[in-house]
VEXMAR-285140 format. One record per residue: z, y, x negated of N, C-alpha, C in turn. Coordinates in pm, whole numbers, padded with zeros to 5 digits, always signed. Example, Ala and Ser with C-alpha at 12.3 -4.5 7.8 and 13.67 -1.06 7.14 Angstrom:
+00780-00569-01319+00780-00450-01230+00780-00330-01320/+00708-00225-01285+00714-00106-01367+00787+00003-01290/
END
This chain:
+10000+03562+00298+09934+03450+00231+09788+03486+00200/+09744+03455+00082+09604+03485+00051+09509+03388+00117/+09389+03430+00132+09283+03345+00188+09182+03315+00078/+09147+03187+00063+09049+03149-00038+08910+03152+00023/+08822+03239-00032+08686+03253+00020+08587+03201-00083/+08485+03136-00035+08382+03079-00121+08260+03171-00124/+08218+03210-00244+08099+03293-00260+07985+03203-00307/+07878+03199-00229+07765+03113-00260+07652+03193-00324/+07565+03124-00398+07448+03188-00457+07364+03247-00344/+07348+03380-00340+07279+03444-00227+07128+03423-00232/+07066+03453-00120+06920+03449-00111+06864+03557-00203/+06785+03516-00301+06735+03609-00403+06607+03678-00361/+06553+03643-00245+06433+03707-00196+06307+03657-00265/+06191+03706-00218+06060+03677-00278+06031+03527-00285/+06092+03448-00193+06063+03305-00190+06136+03224-00295/+06230+03284-00368+06301+03211-00472+06407+03122-00408/+06418+03000-00454+06510+02904-00393+06615+02853-00489/+06610+02892-00615+06708+02843-00711+06718+02939-00829/+06825+02922-00907+06847+03006-01024+06929+02928-01125/+06914+02965-01251+06989+02899-01358+07100+02991-01407/+07220+02935-01421+07332+03013-01472+07309+03038-01621/+07302+03166-01658+07282+03203-01797+07416+03234-01864/+07501+03313-01794+07626+03355-01857+07726+03392-01748/+07845+03333-01757+07954+03372-01667+08014+03502-01717/+08039+03595-01626+08100+03723-01659+08248+03727-01624/+08298+03624-01557+08440+03614-01522+08486+03472-01549/+08617+03453-01557+08676+03322-01577+08777+03296-01468/+08817+03170-01453+08921+03135-01357+09049+03210-01395/+09110+03276-01297+09229+03356-01322+09202+03504-01334/+09077+03544-01346+09043+03686-01354+09057+03753-01218/+09093+03880-01221+09093+03963-01100+08959+04036-01093/+08888+04024-00982+08759+04089-00965+08766+04188-00851/+08682+04289-00860+08671+04390-00756+08547+04365-00672/+08544+04426-00554+08427+04417-00467+08305+04472-00541/+08195+04397-00538+08067+04435-00601+08069+04421-00753/+08170+04361-00810+08171+04339-00955+08080+04222-00989/+07987+04237-01086+07904+04123-01127+07991+04011-01183/+07965+03888-01138+08046+03775-01182+07966+03673-01262/+07834+03675-01250+07754+03578-01323+07615+03636-01344/+07554+03601-01457+07416+03640-01486+07329+03516-01469/+07227+03525-01384+07141+03411-01357+06997+03447-01389/+06920+03343-01419+06777+03361-01444+06700+03289-01336/+06617+03363-01265+06530+03304-01165+06393+03284-01228/+06301+03236-01149+06165+03220-01198+06097+03353-01222/+06160+03464-01179+06095+03594-01191+06170+03693-01278/+06302+03681-01287+06376+03783-01361+06516+03732-01395/+06583+03808-01484+06723+03786-01517+06803+03890-01441/+06900+03848-01360+06974+03942-01278+07122+03909-01281/+07205+04010-01254+07348+03991-01239+07381+03981-01092/+07468+03889-01056+07504+03866-00916+07641+03927-00890/+07649+04029-00803+07778+04089-00771+07848+04011-00661/+07980+04000-00670+08058+03926-00570+08103+04022-00459/+08087+03985-00332+08127+04074-00223+08276+04071-00194/+08354+03989-00267+08497+03979-00244+08575+04041-00358/+08695+04093-00327+08788+04137-00429+08909+04048-00427/+08952+03998-00542+09067+03909-00548+09076+03839-00681/+09135+03719-00679+09155+03641-00801+09061+03520-00799/+08984+03502-00907+08893+03388-00918+08974+03260-00932/+08952+03166-00840+09025+03039-00845+08940+02922-00893/+08808+02936-00889+08723+02828-00940+08583+02881-00966/+08514+02819-01062+08373+02843-01088+08299+02712-01071/+08176+02719-01022+08098+02599-00999+07971+02603-01084/+07962+02515-01179+07844+02508-01263+07866+02567-01401/+07826+02494-01502+07833+02542-01639+07710+02626-01671/+07716+02700-01780+07600+02777-01824+07486+02681-01858/+07367+02712-01806+07253+02623-01822+07227+02537-01700/+07321+02538-01603+07305+02459-01481+07214+02533-01383/+07127+02460-01316+07038+02517-01216+07098+02491-01078/+07114+02598-01000+07173+02588-00867+07074+02634-00761/+07074+02568-00645+06990+02615-00534+07059+02727-00459/+06981+02807-00389+07037+02911-00304+07128+02846-00200/+07247+02902-00182+07343+02847-00088+07448+02757-00152/+07431+02724-00280+07531+02642-00350+07649+02730-00389/+07771+02674-00393+07888+02755-00430+07877+02808-00572/+07918+02934-00591+07926+02994-00724+08071+03002-00770/+08155+03072-00692+08296+03085-00724+08377+03085-00595/+08509+03063-00608+08601+03087-00497+08698+03195-00540/+08736+03279-00444+08822+03394-00472+08938+03394-00375/+09060+03407-00426+09178+03422-00343+09190+03568-00303/+09176+03596-00174+09173+03732-00122+09293+03750-00031/+09359+03863-00042+09470+03889+00049+09567+03987-00011/+09681+04001+00055+09783+04095+00012+09828+04063-00129/+09827+04164-00215+09874+04147-00351+09766+04104-00448/+09642+04090-00401+09535+04054-00495+09439+04169-00512/+09355+04195-00411+09256+04302-00421+09208+04334-00282/+09135+04443-00261+09085+04479-00128+09003+04367-00068/+09016+04350+00063+08945+04244+00133+08824+04300+00202/+08707+04241+00187+08586+04295+00248+08578+04266+00397/+08474+04323+00459+08453+04299+00600+08404+04160+00628/+08384+04124+00758+08350+03987+00795+08212+03944+00753/+08123+04037+00714+07987+03999+00677+07966+04001+00528/+08073+03985+00451+08062+04001+00306+07978+03896+00239/+07963+03779+00300+07883+03674+00235+07738+03714+00229/+07689+03786+00329+07547+03817+00336+07513+03952+00277/+07606+04043+00269+07577+04176+00217+07704+04237+00164/+07689+04347+00091+07806+04414+00038+07888+04472+00150/+08022+04484+00136+08107+04536+00241+08077+04682+00267/+08130+04728+00381+08107+04865+00421+08152+04961+00313/+08069+05059+00283+08100+05158+00182+08066+05116+00041/+08007+04998+00025+07979+04948-00110+07864+05022-00174/+07750+05032-00106+07633+05097-00164+07549+05004-00246/+07597+04886-00279+07519+04789-00355+07477+04675-00265/+07364+04615-00299+07320+04495-00231+07303+04387-00336/+07282+04262-00293+07286+04151-00387+07155+04131-00459/+07163+04110-00587+07059+04058-00674+06929+04137-00672/+06925+04241-00756+06797+04300-00789+06738+04394-00689/+06807+04424-00581+06752+04517-00483+06848+04634-00463/+06883+04699-00574+06970+04814-00567+07096+04797-00648/+07127+04676-00692+07245+04654-00772+07233+04727-00905/+07340+04790-00948+07339+04867-01073+07350+04772-01190/+07238+04749-01261+07237+04655-01373+07314+04708-01493/+07335+04839-01499+07401+04895-01617+07551+04889-01607/+07605+04851-01491+07748+04849-01473+07812+04737-01552/+07915+04769-01628+07981+04668-01710+08082+04591-01626/+08084+04460-01645+08180+04377-01573+08321+04407-01625/+08413+04435-01530+08551+04461-01567+08636+04345-01521/+08727+04301-01602+08810+04190-01561+08947+04202-01623/+09045+04147-01556+09183+04145-01602+09220+04002-01632/+09259+03974-01754+09295+03839-01795+09433+03806-01740/+09443+03700-01660+09569+03660-01602+09623+03535-01668/+09532+03441-01700+09571+03319-01768+09449+03270-01842/+09461+03173-01932+09344+03124-02006+09235+03079-01912/+09108+03103-01958+08993+03070-01875+08979+02921-01860/+08919+02881-01748+08887+02741-01724+08742+02729-01694/+08685+02614-01690+08543+02596-01662+08522+02498-01552/+08404+02506-01489+08367+02411-01385+08446+02437-01259/+08442+02340-01164+08514+02348-01039+08649+02285-01062/+08754+02365-01073+08886+02313-01108+08987+02361-01006/+09102+02294-01004+09211+02337-00918+09268+02467-00971/+09311+02555-00881+09369+02683-00922+09506+02660-00982/+09558+02751-01063+09691+02738-01119+09796+02742-01011/+09915+02691-01042+10022+02684-00944+10056+02821-00890/+10063+02922-00977+10084+03059-00932+09986+03150-01001/+09922+03236-00926+09828+03331-00982+09895+03467-00984/+09907+03528-01103+09973+03656-01114+09875+03765-01075/+09907+03845-00979+09819+03950-00927+09882+04085-00954/+09810+04195-00930+09862+04326-00963+09993+04359-00894/+10016+04311-00769+10134+04355-00696+10232+04242-00670/+10186+04130-00618+10278+04024-00579+10217+03890-00613/+10300+03785-00630+10246+03652-00662+10169+03594-00548/+10072+03509-00581+09989+03443-00481+10034+03300-00467/+10040+03252-00345+10084+03115-00321+09987+03017-00383/+10033+02892-00411+09945+02791-00470+09820+02770-00389/+09706+02758-00456+09578+02735-00391+09512+02616-00457/+09467+02519-00379+09398+02403-00431+09253+02411-00388/+09161+02407-00483+09018+02417-00455+08954+02280-00470/+08895+02225-00365+08836+02091-00375+08708+02095-00455/+08674+01983-00516+08546+01968-00583+08439+01950-00478/+08332+02027-00490+08226+02025-00390+08124+01918-00425/+08098+01829-00332+07999+01723-00353+07861+01774-00317/+07756+01716-00373+07621+01762-00342+07586+01737-00197/+07505+01828-00141+07457+01811-00005+07354+01700-00003/+07363+01614+00096+07270+01502+00106+07179+01525+00224/+07048+01526+00199+06949+01546+00305+06919+01412+00371/+06917+01412+00504+06888+01290+00578+06738+01264+00578/+06700+01141+00569+06560+01102+00572+06548+00968+00641/+06432+00936+00700+06416+00807+00764+06449+00695+00666/+06533+00603+00713+06570+00491+00628+06696+00516+00549/+06765+00630+00571+06890+00655+00500+06891+00791+00433/+07009+00835+00391+07021+00967+00327+06960+00968+00188/+06914+01088+00146+06856+01107+00013+06939+01212-00058/+06981+01183-00180+07066+01276-00256+06982+01387-00316/+06947+01484-00235+06868+01598-00282+06919+01721-00210/+06933+01832-00285+06988+01953-00226+06887+02066-00220/+06790+02067-00311+06699+02181-00324+06577+02167-00234/+06549+02269-00150+06425+02266-00071+06301+02261-00159/+06309+02324-00279+06195+02323-00371+06164+02182-00418/+06269+02102-00443+06251+01964-00485+06187+01883-00374/+06234+01901-00251+06177+01827-00138+06031+01864-00116/+05999+01996-00129+05860+02039-00110+05770+01982-00220/+05819+01985-00346+05741+01932-00457+05709+01784-00436/+05809+01710-00389+05788+01568-00363+05692+01547-00247/+05708+01625-00141+05623+01610-00023+05477+01645-00055/+05457+01754-00131+05320+01796-00164+05247+01694-00250/+05322+01615-00325+05260+01519-00417+05276+01375-00372/+05320+01356-00247+05328+01221-00192+05434+01133-00256/+05542+01192-00305+05649+01115-00367+05757+01085-00264/+05794+00956-00249+05903+00916-00161+06034+00932-00237/+06116+01030-00194+06241+01057-00265+06336+00937-00267/+06321+00847-00169+06409+00730-00165+06382+00633-00279/+06266+00649-00343+06233+00558-00454+06282+00612-00589/+06338+00734-00589+06380+00796-00715+06529+00779-00737/+06566+00772-00862+06706+00768-00901+06740+00901-00965/+06833+00974-00903+06866+01108-00950+06942+01108-01081/+06913+01207-01163+06982+01221-01291+07091+01326-01286/+07109+01390-01170+07212+01493-01158+07348+01435-01125/+07447+01523-01106+07581+01477-01072+07580+01395-00943/+07653+01282-00944+07662+01193-00828+07525+01148-00779/+07433+01131-00873+07300+01081-00838+07210+01182-00773/+07241+01311-00782+07159+01415-00721+07019+01415-00781/+06917+01420-00696+06778+01422-00741+06740+01565-00777/+06700+01583-00902+06662+01715-00952+06511+01730-00960/+06466+01852-00983+06322+01876-00996+06264+01795-01112/+06343+01783-01220+06295+01707-01335+06268+01561-01299/+06345+01506-01204+06324+01367-01163+06190+01351-01091/+06158+01449-01005+06030+01443-00933+05914+01465-01029/+05930+01561-01121+05822+01587-01217+05799+01467-01308/+05906+01396-01342+05891+01276-01424+05812+01169-01349/+05833+01161-01218+05760+01061-01139+05613+01096-01125/+05580+01226-01145+05440+01269-01132+05360+01248-01259/+05429+01228-01372+05355+01212-01497+05279+01081-01496/+05149+01084-01530+05071+00960-01531+05119+00864-01639/+05116+00738-01607+05153+00634-01702+05027+00578-01764/+05009+00599-01895+04888+00552-01962+04900+00404-01995/+04794+00327-01965+04791+00185-01997+04707+00168-02124/+04770+00131-02231+04701+00121-02360+04628-00012-02368/+04509-00015-02429+04438-00141-02449+04513-00229-02546/+04475-00357-02548+04547-00453-02630+04544-00417-02777/+04433-00358-02824+04418-00330-02966+04468-00191-03004/+04533-00122-02907+04578+00015-02935+04688+00014-03039/+04697+00118-03120+04804+00125-03220+04940+00140-03153/+05043+00116-03229+05179+00125-03176+05205+00268-03129/+05272+00282-03014+05299+00418-02962+05390+00495-03055/+05374+00627-03051+05458+00715-03131+05599+00713-03075/+05696+00716-03162+05836+00716-03120+05862+00837-03030/+05900+00809-02904+05920+00917-02807+06038+01005-02844/+06125+00956-02932+06241+01034-02967+06215+01142-03070/+06098+01140-03133+06067+01239-03236+06023+01372-03175/+06042+01476-03252+05995+01607-03209+06100+01679-03127/+06086+01810-03122+06177+01894-03044+06134+01896-02899/+06229+01878-02809+06201+01879-02665+06255+02008-02605/+06169+02083-02542+06207+02211-02482+06187+02201-02331/+06293+02213-02253+06279+02203-02106+06182+02307-02052/+06093+02263-01968+05996+02352-01905+06056+02401-01774/+06143+02500-01786+06213+02551-01669+06234+02700-01683/+06298+02759-01582+06321+02903-01585+06190+02979-01586/+06186+03086-01664+06065+03169-01670+05947+03092-01724/+05968+03012-01832+05858+02935-01890+05802+02836-01789/+05891+02772-01713+05844+02678-01611+05770+02747-01499/+05818+02866-01460+05751+02940-01353+05612+02984-01396/+05600+03030-01521+05469+03071-01573+05375+02951-01576/+05426+02838-01623+05342+02718-01631+05292+02675-01494/+05381+02679-01396+05341+02639-01261+05238+02735-01202/+05259+02866-01225+05166+02964-01168+05028+02954-01232/+05024+02936-01363+04895+02923-01431+04824+02794-01390/+04901+02687-01377+04842+02560-01334+04786+02571-01193/+04861+02639-01106+04814+02656-00969+04687+02740-00965/+04683+02844-01051+04563+02928-01057+04441+02845-01094/+04456+02759-01197+04343+02677-01240+04305+02572-01135/+04403+02522-01060+04374+02421-00957+04299+02482-00839/+04338+02603-00798+04290+02658-00672+04174+02755-00686/+04165+02825-00800+04067+02935-00810+03947+02894-00895/+03829+02897-00836+03706+02874-00915+03670+03001-00991/+03723+03014-01113+03710+03138-01186+03588+03137-01277/+03541+03256-01305+03432+03275-01400+03464+03399-01481/+03408+03406-01602+03437+03519-01691+03308+03579-01745/+03303+03711-01746+03194+03783-01812+03255+03888-01904/+03183+03926-02008+03238+04022-02103+03129+04109-02161/+03173+04222-02220+03080+04317-02277+03152+04396-02387/+03079+04434-02492+03133+04524-02594+03105+04667-02551/+03200+04756-02578+03183+04897-02540+03226+04986-02656/+03159+05100-02666+03191+05200-02767+03302+05290-02711/+03425+05273-02764+03540+05348-02712+03568+05476-02789/+03474+05520-02871+03496+05638-02954+03526+05761-02868/+03447+05781-02762+03466+05899-02677+03596+05891-02598/+03635+05770-02556+03762+05754-02484+03879+05792-02574/+03875+05748-02699+03983+05780-02791+03987+05929-02823/+03869+05990-02829+03863+06134-02853+03920+06211-02733/+03890+06163-02611+03944+06227-02491+04096+06216-02488/+04147+06101-02526+04294+06082-02529+04357+06177-02631/+04295+06190-02748+04349+06280-02850+04351+06423-02800/+04248+06463-02725+04243+06598-02671+04352+06619-02567/+04377+06519-02483+04484+06529-02383+04620+06544-02449/+04642+06467-02555+04773+06467-02620+04792+06584-02715/+04687+06664-02733+04699+06781-02821+04769+06896-02751/+04774+06893-02617+04840+06998-02541+04984+06957-02515/+05068+07056-02479+05208+07027-02451+05220+06939-02327/+05320+06852-02330+05342+06763-02216+05356+06619-02259/+05387+06531-02166+05401+06389-02198+05272+06331-02254/+05284+06237-02345+05168+06176-02407+05106+06071-02314/+04975+06060-02324+04899+05964-02242+04867+05842-02327/+04895+05724-02275+04867+05601-02349+04724+05553-02320/+04671+05473-02412+04540+05413-02390+04543+05323-02266/+04655+05251-02248+04667+05162-02131+04659+05240-02001/+04717+05361-02000+04711+05444-01878+04568+05486-01847/+04490+05523-01951+04351+05560-01928+04270+05441-01877/+04294+05323-01934+04223+05203-01888+04264+05169-01745/+04391+05190-01712+04437+05166-01575+04369+05260-01477/+04356+05386-01517+04289+05483-01428+04143+05447-01409/+04079+05395-01514+03940+05349-01501+03934+05229-01407/+04032+05138-01418+04034+05020-01331+04045+05058-01184/+04134+05151-01153+04151+05190-01012+04024+05254-00957/+03954+05332-01041+03826+05389-00997+03722+05281-00975/+03720+05180-01063+03625+05069-01048+03656+04986-00924/+03785+04967-00893+03823+04889-00774+03788+04964-00645/+03792+05097-00651+03748+05174-00533+03599+05156-00509/+03525+05136-00617+03380+05116-00607+03345+04971-00573/+03428+04878-00621+03406+04735-00597+03533+04673-00538/+03563+04701-00410+03689+04655-00349+03699+04503-00335/+03589+04433-00352+03594+04287-00342+03693+04227-00441/+03710+04295-00555+03796+04240-00660+03943+04275-00642/+03973+04360-00544+04114+04388-00509+04145+04314-00380/+04147+04182-00390+04161+04100-00270+04233+03971-00304/+04254+03890-00202+04313+03758-00219+04249+03665-00116/+04263+03536-00137+04205+03437-00046+04316+03371+00033/+04305+03379+00166+04400+03312+00256+04342+03175+00289/+04394+03071+00221+04339+02937+00241+04367+02885+00381/+04484+02918+00436+04519+02868+00569+04423+02920+00675/+04387+03047+00664+04295+03107+00761+04150+03099+00718/+04127+03052+00593+03992+03046+00537+03926+03183+00541/+03999+03284+00490+03951+03421+00494+03976+03491+00359/+03890+03586+00328+03913+03676+00215+03982+03801+00269/+04094+03838+00208+04170+03954+00254+04154+04066+00152/+04081+04172+00188+04067+04287+00099+04187+04379+00119/+04250+04417+00011+04376+04489+00015+04354+04639+00001/+04424+04719+00082+04398+04864+00083+04454+04938-00037/+04563+04888-00097+04628+04957-00209+04612+04876-00337/+04612+04945-00449+04605+04879-00579+04744+04878-00641/+04805+04760-00646+04932+04742-00715+04897+04671-00846/+04900+04748-00953+04842+04703-01080+04946+04633-01167/+04924+04504-01193+05009+04432-01287+04957+04449-01428/+05049+04444-01525+05007+04451-01665+05093+04353-01745/+05028+04286-01839+05097+04184-01917+05189+04250-02019/+05315+04202-02024+05414+04253-02120+05480+04134-02188/+05464+04128-02321+05525+04020-02397+05669+04057-02431/+05765+03968-02398+05906+03993-02424+05965+03873-02497/+06092+03887-02538+06160+03776-02604+06176+03657-02511/+06175+03683-02380+06190+03576-02281+06055+03514-02244/+05947+03573-02292+05816+03521-02260+05729+03627-02196/+05613+03584-02149+05516+03676-02088+05560+03713-01947/+05563+03843-01920+05598+03891-01787+05489+03987-01740/+05475+04000-01609+05372+04088-01553+05437+04184-01453/+05495+04296-01501+05547+04397-01409+05432+04461-01331/+05467+04519-01217+05366+04573-01126+05389+04723-01104/+05284+04802-01127+05286+04946-01097+05238+04964-00954/+05327+05008-00867+05294+05026-00726+05200+05144-00704/+05106+05126-00614+05013+05233-00574+04951+05302-00695/+04899+05221-00785+04839+05275-00908+04720+05364-00877/+04651+05340-00765+04532+05419-00731+04566+05563-00697/+04694+05592-00671+04734+05729-00637+04792+05804-00757/+04801+05740-00871+04870+05798-00986+04773+05861-01086/+04820+05964-01152+04745+06028-01260+04770+05951-01390/+04689+05974-01494+04717+05911-01624+04857+05939-01676/+04907+06059-01652+05043+06092-01696+05146+06009-01621/+05130+05996-01490+05222+05915-01410+05214+05767-01448/+05092+05719-01473+05075+05580-01513+05143+05554-01648/+05130+05647-01743+05194+05632-01874+05345+05619-01859/+05403+05705-01776+05548+05704-01757+05594+05573-01693/+05519+05525-01596+05559+05402-01527+05542+05280-01617/+05435+05277-01696+05418+05167-01792+05536+05164-01890/+05576+05280-01939+05686+05287-02035+05817+05242-01971/+05841+05284-01847+05966+05247-01779+05974+05097-01755/+05867+05038-01703+05868+04895-01673+05870+04811-01800/+05804+04857-01905+05806+04783-02031+05946+04778-02089/+06018+04888-02082+06156+04890-02132+06246+04798-02050/+06230+04798-01919+06308+04706-01834+06276+04562-01869/+06149+04533-01896+06109+04397-01932+06174+04354-02063/+06175+04442-02161+06231+04408-02292+06381+04387-02287/+06450+04459-02196+06595+04446-02185+06637+04345-02080/+06541+04279-02016+06574+04176-01918+06628+04231-01788/+06592+04355-01751+06648+04416-01630+06546+04434-01519/+06431+04370-01530+06335+04376-01419+06390+04300-01300/+06371+04355-01183+06412+04286-01060+06296+04200-01010/+06323+04103-00922+06213+04026-00864+06107+04114-00800/+06150+04227-00740+06054+04316-00678+05961+04383-00776/+06006+04398-00902+05921+04459-01006+05811+04364-01051/+05824+04236-01020+05734+04134-01075+05645+04070-00970/+05648+04120-00848+05572+04058-00741+05487+04162-00667/+05390+04113-00594+05309+04200-00509+05188+04260-00576/+05154+04216-00698+05037+04271-00765+04908+04230-00697/+04806+04317-00708+04675+04288-00648+04564+04276-00754/+04591+04324-00876+04494+04319-00986+04574+04332-01114/+04531+04262-01220+04607+04264-01346+04521+04316-01461/+04583+04400-01543+04522+04453-01665+04593+04388-01784/+04518+04318-01867+04578+04242-01977+04527+04296-02110/+04613+04368-02181+04575+04428-02309+04617+04333-02422/+04538+04228-02444+04571+04134-02551+04528+04187-02688/+04466+04304-02692+04429+04364-02819+04551+04397-02905/+04670+04411-02841+04790+04442-02919+04827+04327-03011/+04772+04208-02986+04797+04093-03073+04694+04082-03184/+04604+04180-03193+04506+04181-03300+04386+04092-03276/+04357+04060-03149+04242+03975-03118+04137+04056-03043/+04013+04010-03052+03902+04082-02990+03875+04038-02847/+03880+03908-02822+03839+03859-02691+03927+03747-02640/+03914+03719-02510+03991+03612-02446+03928+03584-02311/+03961+03468-02254+03920+03437-02117+04047+03419-02036/+04103+03527-01982+04234+03521-01916+04232+03430-01793/+04347+03374-01763+04367+03299-01638+04415+03398-01533/+04352+03394-01416+04385+03488-01309+04531+03472-01267/+04596+03584-01243+04735+03586-01197+04739+03556-01047/+04750+03429-01012+04749+03384-00872+04855+03462-00793/+04822+03509-00669+04702+03484-00589+04599+03598-00596/+04596+03672-00705+04500+03780-00717+04359+03724-00735/+04260+03814-00737+04121+03770-00745+04056+03803-00878/+04122+03882-00964+04055+03919-01089+04156+03973-01189/+04114+03970-01316+04193+04027-01425+04098+04084-01529/+04128+04207-01575+04051+04269-01681+04125+04252-01813/+04058+04195-01911+04115+04178-02044+04057+04280-02141/+04142+04334-02228+04101+04436-02323+04139+04391-02464/+04041+04385-02554+04068+04347-02692+04107+04468-02776/+04122+04445-02904+04160+04554-02994+04045+04654-03009/+04079+04778-03033+03981+04884-03056+03974+04907-03207/+03861+04869-03268+03849+04875-03414+03714+04933-03455/+03707+04992-03573+03578+05045-03623+03481+04930-03651/+03358+04943-03599+03255+04842-03621+03119+04909-03633/+03024+04842-03696+02887+04897-03698+02832+04901-03556/+02767+05013-03520+02720+05031-03384+02599+05122-03387/+02500+05092-03305+02383+05179-03295+02417+05292-03200/+02421+05414-03254+02458+05530-03174+02353+05639-03197/+02291+05685-03089+02187+05788-03101+02067+05740-03181/+02039+05610-03174+01925+05556-03245+01951+05526-03391/+02072+05547-03438+02103+05523-03578+02227+05436-03589/+02234+05364-03700+02350+05280-03725+02467+05367-03768/+02582+05348-03702+02700+05427-03734+02824+05339-03719/+02934+05389-03773+03063+05320-03754+03132+05384-03633/+03155+05303-03530+03215+05352-03405+03337+05265-03370/+03422+05317-03283+03540+05242-03237+03498+05155-03119/+03497+05024-03140+03441+04930-03042+03552+04842-02984/+03538+04811-02856+03633+04725-02786+03556+04623-02703/+03608+04502-02695+03548+04401-02608+03627+04396-02477/+03556+04402-02365+03616+04395-02232+03574+04264-02166/+03666+04196-02103+03632+04073-02032+03690+04076-01891/+03615+04023-01798+03659+04018-01659+03656+03873-01613/+03772+03821-01575+03779+03690-01512+03798+03712-01363/+03715+03648-01281+03718+03677-01137+03708+03548-01057/+03757+03555-00934+03751+03445-00839+03611+03446-00776/+03534+03340-00803+03396+03337-00757+03386+03323-00605/+03498+03297-00538+03495+03290-00391+03485+03428-00328/+03539+03530-00395+03543+03662-00333+03417+03743-00361/+03342+03707-00465+03219+03781-00495+03131+03698-00587/+03010+03743-00604+02916+03678-00695+02909+03756-00827/+02826+03707-00917+02817+03766-01049+02768+03910-01049/+02686+03944-00951+02635+04081-00945+02747+04182-00926/+02841+04151-00837+02955+04241-00814+03045+04247-00937/+03075+04130-00994+03161+04126-01113+03096+04201-01229/+02964+04179-01247+02894+04249-01354+02891+04399-01331/+02873+04441-01205+02873+04583-01174+03007+04648-01203/+03114+04577-01168+03249+04628-01196+03270+04646-01346/+03236+04542-01421+03259+04546-01566+03171+04652-01632/+03050+04667-01585+02961+04767-01643+03012+04908-01614/+03067+04930-01495+03124+05060-01461+03242+05092-01552/+03328+04991-01575+03442+05011-01664+03393+05046-01805/+03295+04972-01854+03241+04998-01987+03178+05137-01996/+03106+05179-01890+03045+05312-01890+03152+05422-01898/+03264+05401-01828+03372+05500-01831+03440+05503-01968/+03449+05387-02033+03507+05382-02167+03416+05456-02265/+03286+05436-02252+03191+05498-02344+03171+05646-02316/+03184+05684-02189+03165+05824-02150+03266+05857-02040/+03387+05899-02076+03492+05925-01975+03452+06026-01868/+03350+06106-01893+03307+06203-01794+03253+06133-01667/+03213+06005-01678+03167+05931-01561+03275+05929-01452/+03401+05930-01496+03511+05929-01398+03512+06053-01311/+03462+06163-01360+03463+06289-01284+03381+06278-01156/+03285+06189-01154+03202+06174-01033+03285+06124-00916/+03392+06045-00946+03471+05989-00837+03597+06069-00808/+03620+06180-00873+03741+06258-00853+03722+06367-00747/
END
């Protein structure tokens, strides 16, 4: 007799508590193998495929595409046993079975592996009862009935509250919202994050002579969730918590561009402008370590970080992402170029893991690729600073006492005023500008 096992949305790591179903890779009635990806989900940090630790026949799916599920919610049920597929070990829910080599969600899972499936009967959707007989590779499987799973109800003083997500409970608690006063819009009255956010929106009281309100039904409504919602929350938190200030300077990048051309004239991998700017940043952070830090509000302390994990802004079809180059301070321009190219390609194809997008200590933002000269970037919380780089274009410039046309770039530094004062920030930015104008300055620190 087969055994029906429930596979739940696993812990995605990095503090993530929920994910949105983007695309099902299997249907009810499909035969799946151990470690076969069964669903593609989008977290607040990345798009990842979730491999199932069971081998057998899919008997039910929970959640339609576009549904947001919390960690621990059921994803699928699989009939496992004789005549279906290999059965995993007893710890399969938490990790891949012995001999698998893969782990769940973005920490070693092979994103390039194509989902393989065997069609047994027409696909079904949602949480449904399994067919009377499931045809398997070797022998028929006995009838299996899968119950519909009701939402988990959290107990609270004064009665139960229909809420399942820890993130929803935390959002309500942090903003003083009593969940018992809300009416959930989810299945069976489940309270969703959107319900709490709706309760947080201020209600404007119009004066008596105010014009008639605009029809709320007009205009396109785009849900602020997934990656876009995560970016919005992070930027809002940065502005709420960090007293930021910005300083900027124009620099003559003619010599930097000439140095890059000389490097690329010899055989070997090409060096990008971003890699040279990154190398300048790591040298500047070694000179001004205050800007490679974070603020621990709980301990009321500034934490200076020993390694530079350099984030860089990458625009993708899914929105703005900030991949992180680990230990950038130990890398050469050639190594930095290769790593920037690798992470940028992963970002464009949606294959960055949560680990690729977290742990940054300083961010380099090259908004010059959009054809703009300047900006006042918002700090990538919980970091302490971000260097912005505008476009490099020919401009009139006084060089050697005479007016000349030079390649000029505007550099801007947004910094957390809690970790340093203007003198430190100005010194950092001036050092960066000096290296851009005269790359030989870097030789002093090598």
